[in-house]
C-alpha positions in Angstrom: 37.1 34.2 -27.3 40.0 35.7 -25.5 43.5 34.6 -26.3 44.8 35.5 -22.8 44.6 33.0 -20.0 42.1 33.9 -17.3 43.9 35.1 -14.2 42.2 32.4 -12.0 44.1 29.8 -14.0 47.4 31.5 -13.2 47.0 31.5 -9.4 48.3 27.9 -8.7 51.7 28.2 -10.4 54.9 29.6 -9.2 57.2 28.9 -6.3 54.5 29.3 -3.7 52.5 26.5 -5.4 55.6 24.3 -5.7 56.0 25.0 -9.5 58.9 27.3 -10.3 58.5 29.8 -13.1 61.5 30.4 -15.4 61.3 33.5 -17.5 63.2 34.2 -20.7 63.1 37.2 -23.0 62.2 36.6 -26.7 65.9 36.9 -27.7 66.6 34.1 -25.2 64.2 31.6 -26.8 67.1 29.2 -27.7 68.1 29.1 -24.0 64.5 28.5 -23.0 64.3 25.6 -25.4 67.6 24.2 -24.1 66.3 24.4 -20.6 63.2 22.4 -21.5 65.3 19.8 -23.3 67.6 19.5 -20.3 64.6 18.7 -18.1 64.1 21.9 -16.2 61.4 21.6 -13.5 58.6 24.1 -13.7 57.1 26.3 -16.3 59.2 28.0 -18.9 57.8 31.4 -20.0 59.0 33.4 -23.0 58.2 37.1 -22.7 57.3 38.5 -26.1 56.7 42.1 -25.0 59.1 44.8 -26.0 61.7 45.9 -23.5 63.5 49.2 -23.4 
């Protein structure tokens, strides 16, 4: 079983679907958590990939 979400499940999110995406880098996890606790509208995504 794949641990990645099928792409067809990701189509109906984002600003075009009326659900904003808020992206945070891994080192901003505390800020992402604070945003959720503050009631941010939309999906909060934490990017765990390496960045240069």
